[in-house]
GUFI-729457 format. One line per field, with one value per residue (C-alpha): x, y, z; residue in one letter; chain; residue number from 0. Coordinates in Angstrom, 1 decimal. Layout:
<pts>
c1: (X ...)
c2: (Y ...)
c3: (Z ...)
residuo: (A ...)
cadena: (A ...)
num: (NUM ...)
</pts>
This chain:
<pts>
c1: (-73.4 -76.0 -73.9 -75.4 -73.4 -74.3 -72.7 -72.2 -72.2 -75.7 -77.0 -78.4 -77.7 -76.7 -75.9 -72.2 -70.7 -67.0 -65.7 -63.5 -65.0 -63.6 -61.6 -62.6 -60.4 -60.4 -58.6 -58.7 -57.4 -54.8 -53.0 -51.4 -48.5 -48.1 -48.5 -49.5 -52.8 -55.9 -59.1 -60.8 -58.0 -58.2 -62.0 -62.0 -59.2 -61.2 -64.4 -62.6 -60.8 -64.3 -65.4 -62.3 -62.8 -66.5 -65.5 -62.9 -65.5 -67.9 -65.3 -63.4 -59.7 -59.2 -56.7 -56.6 -54.6 -54.2 -52.0 -49.6 -49.5 -45.9 -45.6 -47.9 -47.9 -48.6 -45.8 -43.3 -44.5 -44.4 -41.0 -39.6 -41.1 -39.4 -36.1 -36.4 -36.0 -39.4 -38.8 -37.8 -40.8 -43.1 -41.6 -41.7 -45.4 -46.0 -44.6 -46.9 -49.9 -48.8 -48.3 -51.8 -53.4 -51.5 -52.3 -56.1 -56.0 -56.1 -55.0 -51.9 -52.9 -51.9 -49.7 -49.3 -47.9 -46.3 -47.1 -43.4 -42.8 -45.3 -44.4 -43.9 -47.4 -48.6 -46.7 -48.3 -51.8 -51.2 -50.0 -53.1 -55.3 -53.4 -53.6 -57.4 -57.9 -58.8 -55.6 -53.1 -49.7 -49.0 -45.8 -44.6 -48.0 -50.5 -54.2 -57.3 -59.9 -63.2 -65.5 -64.2 -65.6 -69.4 -69.8 -68.0 -69.9 -71.9 -70.3 -70.7 -73.8 -71.8 -73.2 -70.5 -71.0 -70.7 -67.5 -64.7 -61.6 -60.1 -56.8 -55.2 -55.8 -52.2 -50.5 -51.8 -54.9 -57.6 -60.6 -60.9 -62.8 -59.8 -57.7 -54.0 -52.5 -48.8 -47.2 -44.1 -40.9 -40.3 -36.9 -36.0 -38.9 -38.5 -39.2 -39.2 -38.6 -41.5 -41.9 -43.5 -40.7 -39.7 -42.3 -44.3 -47.7 -51.1 -53.1 -55.8 -53.5 -51.6 -54.5 -55.8 -52.3 -51.8 -55.2 -55.0 -51.3 -52.3 -56.0 -56.3 -58.4 -61.6 -61.8 -64.6 -64.5 -63.0 -63.2 -62.4 -63.8 -67.0 -64.9 -63.1 -66.2 -65.3 -62.9 -60.6 -62.8 -64.7 -61.5 -60.1 -63.2 -63.1 -59.4 -59.5 -62.7 -61.6 -58.5 -60.7 -60.6 -63.9 -62.3 -64.3 -67.6 -68.6 -67.7 -67.9 -67.5 -67.3 -68.5 -66.4 -65.6 -66.6 -65.9 -68.4 -70.0 -66.9 -64.9 -61.7 -59.0 -55.4 -56.2 -59.0 -57.0 -59.7 -58.0 -57.8 -54.6 -54.4 -51.5 -53.7 -56.6 -54.5 -53.3 -56.9 -58.4 -57.2 -56.8 -59.5 -61.9 -61.1 -61.6 -65.0 -66.0 -65.1 -66.5 -69.9 -71.6 -72.5 -69.7 -71.9 -73.0 -71.1 -69.5 -69.7 -66.8 -67.0 -65.2 -68.5 -69.5 -66.1 -66.4 -69.8 -68.6 -65.7 -68.1 -70.2 -67.1 -66.2 -69.6 -68.9 -65.4 -66.7 -69.2 -66.5 -64.3 -67.2 -68.1 -64.5 -64.1 -67.1 -66.6 -63.0 -61.5 -64.1 -63.6 -65.3 -68.8 -71.5 -72.6 -76.0 -78.4 -79.2 -75.5 -75.1 -78.2 -76.9 -73.4 -74.9 -77.0 -74.3 -72.2 -74.8 -72.5 -74.9 -77.4 -74.5 -73.2 -76.7 -76.9 -73.7 -75.2 -78.4 -76.3 -74.3 -77.6 -78.7 -75.4 -75.4 -78.9 -77.7 -74.7 -77.0 -79.2 -76.3 -76.7 -73.0 -73.3 -75.8 -73.5 -70.5 -72.4 -73.4 -69.8 -68.5 -71.0 -69.9 -66.3 -67.1 -69.1 -66.5 -63.8 -65.4 -65.3 -61.7 -62.8 -62.6 -61.4 -59.8 -57.8 -54.0 -53.6 -56.1 -55.6 -51.8 -51.0 -52.0 -55.5 -54.5 -55.0 -51.9 -50.7 -52.2 -55.5 -55.5 -55.0 -57.9 -60.1 -59.5 -60.3 -63.5 -64.7 -64.3 -66.3 -69.0 -69.2 -69.7 -72.4 -74.2 -74.2 -75.7 -78.4 -79.2 -79.6 -81.8 -79.3 -79.7 -78.0 -74.7 -75.1 -75.5 -72.6 -70.3 -71.6 -70.9 -67.4 -66.7 -68.2 -66.1 -63.0 -64.1 -65.7 -69.3 -71.4 -74.2 -76.6 -77.4 -79.3 -75.9 -74.8 -73.0 -70.7 -68.1 -66.1 -63.6 -65.1 -63.8 -61.7)
c2: (40.3 38.8 35.8 32.4 29.2 25.5 23.9 20.1 19.7 21.0 20.1 23.6 27.0 29.3 33.0 33.6 35.7 35.7 34.7 37.8 41.1 42.2 39.0 35.7 32.7 29.8 26.5 24.4 20.9 21.2 18.6 15.4 15.9 12.5 13.3 16.0 17.9 17.3 19.3 17.5 18.8 22.4 22.6 22.8 25.3 27.5 27.2 28.4 31.1 32.5 32.2 34.2 36.9 37.3 37.6 40.2 42.1 41.9 43.9 41.2 40.7 37.0 34.7 31.8 28.7 25.9 23.0 20.7 17.0 16.2 12.9 10.1 6.4 7.1 9.7 7.2 4.4 6.5 8.0 4.5 3.2 5.9 5.7 9.2 10.7 11.1 14.8 15.6 13.7 15.7 19.1 18.5 17.9 20.6 23.0 21.5 22.2 25.7 26.3 25.1 27.2 30.3 29.5 29.4 32.7 31.5 34.2 32.9 31.7 33.6 30.6 27.1 25.0 21.6 18.7 17.9 21.4 21.0 17.8 19.7 20.9 17.4 16.0 18.6 17.7 14.0 14.7 16.7 13.8 11.2 13.3 13.7 9.9 10.2 8.6 5.9 4.8 1.2 -0.2 3.2 4.0 6.5 6.0 8.0 6.2 6.8 5.4 8.1 11.0 11.3 13.4 11.0 10.6 13.9 15.4 12.5 10.9 7.7 5.3 4.4 0.6 0.9 2.9 1.5 3.6 1.9 1.3 -1.9 -3.0 -2.5 -4.1 -2.7 -1.1 -1.6 -1.1 -1.5 1.8 3.8 5.7 6.3 9.6 8.6 5.8 4.1 4.2 1.5 0.7 3.0 5.5 9.1 9.6 12.2 11.7 11.8 10.7 7.5 6.7 7.8 7.8 9.9 11.7 10.2 12.1 13.4 14.7 17.1 19.2 19.7 20.8 23.2 24.7 25.7 26.7 29.5 30.3 29.5 27.0 28.3 29.5 30.3 27.9 24.5 23.5 20.5 18.0 16.0 12.9 14.2 14.3 10.7 9.8 12.8 15.6 13.5 12.5 16.0 17.3 14.5 14.8 18.6 18.9 16.0 18.1 21.0 23.1 24.4 24.1 25.0 26.9 26.0 22.9 23.5 20.7 21.0 18.2 16.2 16.4 13.1 11.3 8.7 8.9 8.2 10.6 11.7 9.7 8.7 5.2 4.9 6.3 8.7 12.0 15.0 17.0 20.7 20.6 18.8 21.2 24.2 23.0 23.4 26.1 29.3 29.1 31.7 29.6 26.5 28.6 29.8 26.2 25.0 28.1 28.4 25.3 25.5 24.3 21.6 20.3 17.5 18.4 15.6 16.5 16.4 18.3 19.5 21.0 22.7 24.1 25.4 27.1 28.6 30.1 31.5 33.3 34.6 36.2 38.2 39.0 40.2 42.5 44.2 44.6 46.0 48.4 49.5 50.0 52.3 54.3 53.9 52.4 50.7 50.8 48.6 49.7 48.4 44.8 43.9 43.3 39.8 39.0 40.0 38.1 35.0 35.1 35.7 32.6 30.0 31.2 30.4 31.0 29.7 32.5 35.0 34.2 34.3 37.9 38.7 37.5 39.5 42.7 41.6 41.3 44.7 46.2 44.7 46.1 49.5 49.3 48.4 51.4 53.7 54.3 54.3 55.6 53.0 50.3 51.7 51.5 47.9 47.0 48.4 46.3 43.2 43.8 44.2 41.0 39.0 40.5 39.0 35.6 36.1 36.1 39.8 39.5 43.0 42.2 42.1 38.4 37.5 40.3 39.9 36.6 33.0 33.9 36.1 35.2 34.2 37.0 35.3 34.7 38.2 39.6 37.5 38.5 42.2 41.8 39.8 42.1 45.1 43.3 42.3 45.9 47.0 44.3 45.4 49.0 47.9 45.9 48.8 51.0 48.3 47.9 44.1 43.7 45.1 43.1 39.9 40.8 41.0 37.7 36.1 37.4 35.9 32.6 32.5 33.0 30.0 31.9 31.2 33.8 32.9 35.6 35.0 37.1 38.1 39.4 37.7 34.8 33.8 30.6 29.2 26.3 22.9 24.6)
c3: (-73.1 -75.3 -76.4 -75.7 -76.1 -76.0 -73.0 -73.3 -69.5 -69.1 -72.6 -72.9 -74.5 -71.7 -71.6 -71.5 -68.7 -68.1 -64.7 -64.7 -65.9 -69.2 -69.9 -71.5 -70.8 -73.4 -73.4 -76.6 -76.9 -79.7 -81.8 -80.9 -83.3 -84.8 -88.5 -90.9 -90.4 -92.4 -92.7 -89.9 -87.6 -88.7 -88.7 -84.9 -84.8 -87.2 -85.1 -82.0 -83.9 -84.9 -81.3 -80.2 -82.8 -81.7 -78.1 -79.0 -81.1 -78.1 -76.1 -74.2 -73.8 -74.7 -73.1 -75.6 -74.8 -77.4 -76.2 -78.1 -77.1 -77.9 -76.1 -76.8 -77.7 -81.3 -81.6 -80.1 -82.4 -85.6 -84.7 -84.1 -87.3 -89.3 -87.3 -86.0 -82.5 -81.0 -80.2 -83.7 -85.1 -82.8 -83.5 -87.3 -87.2 -84.7 -87.3 -89.9 -87.8 -87.0 -90.8 -91.5 -88.8 -90.2 -93.8 -92.9 -91.0 -87.4 -84.9 -83.0 -79.5 -76.4 -75.7 -77.1 -74.2 -74.8 -72.5 -72.0 -70.6 -67.7 -65.9 -62.6 -62.7 -63.5 -60.5 -58.3 -59.5 -59.0 -55.4 -54.6 -56.0 -54.0 -50.8 -51.3 -51.8 -55.5 -57.0 -56.1 -57.2 -58.2 -59.7 -60.9 -62.5 -61.0 -61.5 -60.9 -58.9 -60.8 -58.0 -55.6 -57.6 -57.4 -60.5 -62.9 -66.1 -65.9 -68.9 -71.3 -69.7 -69.1 -66.5 -64.0 -64.4 -68.2 -68.3 -70.5 -70.7 -73.7 -72.0 -70.7 -67.1 -66.1 -63.2 -59.9 -61.3 -58.7 -60.9 -64.7 -64.8 -63.4 -65.8 -66.0 -64.9 -65.2 -67.1 -65.6 -67.7 -70.3 -71.9 -74.7 -74.0 -72.7 -69.0 -66.3 -62.6 -60.1 -56.4 -57.7 -60.2 -63.7 -66.5 -68.8 -68.5 -69.4 -72.0 -69.7 -67.0 -69.2 -70.3 -66.7 -65.7 -68.6 -68.5 -64.8 -65.1 -67.5 -66.9 -63.2 -61.2 -62.9 -66.5 -68.9 -71.9 -72.7 -76.3 -78.5 -80.9 -80.1 -80.1 -77.0 -74.7 -73.6 -72.3 -72.5 -71.3 -68.9 -67.3 -67.4 -65.6 -63.0 -62.0 -61.9 -59.8 -57.6 -56.8 -55.8 -59.0 -60.4 -63.8 -67.0 -66.8 -70.4 -72.4 -76.2 -78.8 -82.6 -84.8 -87.3 -90.9 -92.5 -95.7 -96.9 -93.5 -91.5 -89.3 -91.0 -89.3 -90.2 -88.9 -91.4 -94.2 -95.3 -94.7 -97.0 -96.3 -96.1 -98.7 -101.2 -100.7 -101.2 -104.6 -105.9 -103.7 -102.1 -98.3 -97.8 -99.8 -97.7 -94.5 -95.8 -96.5 -93.0 -91.2 -93.0 -91.4 -87.7 -85.5 -84.0 -87.4 -89.2 -92.5 -95.1 -97.3 -101.1 -103.7 -105.1 -101.8 -101.5 -105.0 -104.3 -101.1 -103.1 -105.6 -102.7 -101.4 -104.8 -105.1 -102.0 -103.2 -106.6 -105.1 -103.0 -106.0 -108.0 -105.2 -104.8 -108.5 -108.5 -105.4 -104.3 -101.2 -99.0 -95.3 -92.6 -91.6 -89.3 -88.7 -89.9 -87.0 -88.4 -88.3 -84.7 -83.7 -85.4 -83.9 -80.4 -80.9 -80.3 -83.2 -85.8 -88.8 -91.5 -90.6 -90.2 -93.7 -95.0 -93.6 -95.5 -98.8 -98.2 -97.9 -101.0 -103.0 -101.8 -102.7 -106.2 -106.7 -105.7 -108.0 -110.9 -110.1 -109.9 -106.2 -105.4 -101.9 -100.9 -102.4 -100.6 -97.2 -98.0 -98.9 -95.6 -93.8 -95.8 -94.9 -91.2 -91.1 -93.1 -90.9 -87.8 -89.5 -90.5 -94.2 -95.3 -99.0 -98.7 -95.6 -96.2 -95.4 -98.2 -100.6 -100.6 -98.9 -99.0 -100.0 -102.9 -106.6 -108.6 -110.8 -113.9 -112.2 -110.8 -114.3 -115.6 -112.7 -113.4 -117.1 -116.5 -113.7 -116.0 -118.7 -116.3 -115.0 -118.6 -119.0 -115.8 -117.0 -120.3 -118.6 -116.3 -119.4 -120.9 -123.7 -123.8 -127.2 -125.8 -122.6 -124.6 -126.8 -123.7 -122.4 -125.8 -125.9 -122.5 -123.5 -126.6 -124.4 -122.3 -119.4 -118.4 -116.6 -114.2 -113.1 -109.4 -106.8 -105.4 -108.8 -111.8 -111.1 -113.6 -113.9 -116.4 -118.3 -117.2 -114.5)
residuo: (M A L H L Y D T A T R S V R E F H P A R S G T A S V Y V C G A T V Q G I P H I G H V R G A L N Y D V L R R W L V H S G L D V L F V R N V T D I D D K I L T K A A D H G R P W W E W A F Q H E R A F E D A Y T A L G C L P P S I A P R A T G H V S Q M V E L M Q R L I D A G H A Y A A G G D V Y F S V A T F D G Y G A L S R Q K L D E V Q Q G E S L G E G K R D P R D F T L W K S A K P G E P S W P T P W G P G R P G W H L E C S A M A T A Y L G A E F D I H G G G V D L V F P H H E N E R A Q S M A A G D P F A R F W L H N A W V T L S G E K M S K S L G N V V S I E A M L R D Y R A V E L R Y Y L V Q P H Y R S T I E Y S D G A L S E A A Q G Y R R I E Q F L R R A G G R S G V V G Q G E L A P E F V A A M D D D L A T P A A I A A V H N V V R E G N T A L D A G Q D E T A R T A A G S V R A M M G V L G L D P L A P E W A E G A G A E T P A R Q A L T D L V D D M L A E R Q Q A R A A R D F A R A D A V R D R L L K A G I T V E D T P D G P L W T V K D A)
cadena: (A A A A A A A A A A A A A A A A A A A A A A A A A A A A A A A A A A A A A A A A A A A A A A A A A A A A A A A A A A A A A A A A A A A A A A A A A A A A A A A A A A A A A A A A A A A A A A A A A A A A A A A A A A A A A A A A A A A A A A A A A A A A A A A A A A A A A A A A A A A A A A A A A A A A A A A A A A A A A A A A A A A A A A A A A A A A A A A A A A A A A A A A A A A A A A A A A A A A A A A A A A A A A A A A A A A A A A A A A A A A A A A A A A A A A A A A A A A A A A A A A A A A A A A A A A A A A A A A A A A A A A A A A A A A A A A A A A A A A A A A A A A A A A A A A A A A A A A A A A A A A A A A A A A A A A A A A A A A A A A A A A A A A A A A A A A A A A A A A A A A A A A A A A A A A A A A A A A A A A A A A A A A A A A A A A A A A A A A A A A A A A A A A A A A A A A A A A A A A A A A A A A A A A A A A A A A A A A A A A A A A A A A A A A A A A A A A A A A A A A A A A A A A A A A A A A A A A A A A A A A A A A)
num: (0 1 2 3 4 5 6 7 8 9 10 11 12 13 14 15 16 17 18 19 20 21 22 23 24 25 26 27 28 29 30 31 32 33 34 35 36 37 38 39 40 41 42 43 44 45 46 47 48 49 50 51 52 53 54 55 56 57 58 59 60 61 62 63 64 65 66 67 68 69 70 71 72 73 74 75 76 77 78 79 80 81 82 83 84 85 86 87 88 89 90 91 92 93 94 95 96 97 98 99 100 101 102 103 104 105 106 107 108 109 110 111 112 113 114 115 116 117 118 119 120 121 122 123 124 125 126 127 128 129 130 131 132 133 134 135 136 137 138 139 140 141 142 143 144 145 146 147 148 149 150 151 152 153 154 155 156 157 158 159 160 161 162 163 164 165 166 167 168 169 170 171 172 173 174 175 176 177 178 179 180 181 182 183 184 185 186 187 188 189 190 191 192 193 194 195 196 197 198 199 200 201 202 203 204 205 206 207 208 209 210 211 212 213 214 215 216 217 218 219 220 221 222 223 224 225 226 227 228 229 230 231 232 233 234 235 236 237 238 239 240 241 242 243 244 245 246 247 248 249 250 251 252 253 254 255 256 257 258 259 260 261 262 263 264 265 266 267 268 269 270 271 272 273 274 275 276 277 278 279 280 281 282 283 284 285 286 287 288 289 290 291 292 293 294 295 296 297 298 299 300 301 302 303 304 305 306 307 308 309 310 311 312 313 314 315 316 317 318 319 320 321 322 323 324 325 326 327 328 329 330 331 332 333 334 335 336 337 338 339 340 341 342 343 344 345 346 347 348 349 350 351 352 353 354 355 356 357 358 359 360 361 362 363 364 365 366 367 368 369 370 371 372 373 374 375 376 377 378 379 380 381 382 383 384 385 386 387 388 389 390 391 392 393 394 395 396 397 398 399 400 401 402 403 404 405 406 407 408 409 410 411 412 413 414 415 416 417 418 419 420 421 422 423 424 425 426 427 428 429 430 431 432 433 434 435 436 437 438 439 440 441 442 443 444 445 446 447 448 449 450 451 452 453 454 455 456 457 458 459 460 461 462)
</pts>
């Protein structure tokens, strides 16, 4: 394979080869289901959905695991604050995340394991660590001994003497740098039995147990947000490798969505919910906005940037409609070489989408010149490239589902597209008076037309 990915562990772009021929194994840290999802949450899900689609396009069967953290301090606190059972609170928000993933076109995972369903695997892992001298029990808690693992800090470049786990010392913790594998039961909290007493899992333990339960002791890719590098992924790596598992061969991390320079976070109160976004934009347009930047680049959210991205998507969509109206049904064709090169270069989606727009421009030029077969070939290529990104405007989920226009908007779109096709034909025939007359009629109806290199773009004034 030609695919190269940036590996956080080595701080380098490395050629990807799966551990098992023909199969790629991917584990992605999913949601802690404490509240409703916002666009910062789903950005990562979309990034890894694109990775998965590209691996499939490259000929690999993909085992894709995205976990659900359904037991956590924040879940317990918020459920108690609202007078709700913790398990109901968690499941309500798990459904909200799944609905958001589905609305934005994410393929369903191979499995979405919950932390609460894998306590036996966690107990087994803790026992292995205790037997190997890397963990110890104290007062019903179980801790990982950081100083016993020579490779600690390699993923995040943390110096051992500067490590701060961000958790309380805890009774019986031997070293403040040690982290909690298991929390002893507290009155009123859910608990599970273990050889060291009843309690509940620590955050880091659950992912190691679930990843290896489904993907084996060694798997290809571990993904998550850049905020998880430390302590979560550092601790996952340490406990898994200390237990003797090779664990992840690549570590991938997507960047944040920020608002006014701050990471979107419920605690900061600067979140933009999916529900709010989908009142103003189609789901496919929001997906385009979040997929277009490189997954390792921070997105500084603004409504203007989202609106601009939506217009960019509509230019692609309008070309495909134009081409289909001229030459009939457009199937999927070949990927442009520039697109393939971009995707193989650490999923360089900005360059990949630029390649799409280049072909759109060529296709519009062909349509203007009456070269219908050339335009049809270009349209097939555009569909194929957008399909890899989960953005094909003519795919059923977007043409008929959450990404589709409302009936009123669809009727307006059809009428305007017919008028723009008439205008383009007039311009091609150098009948500029007729072309200007069409534009004036649209303007009088409240529709502005902008001529772009990708073809005409229309918008409703003040919309």
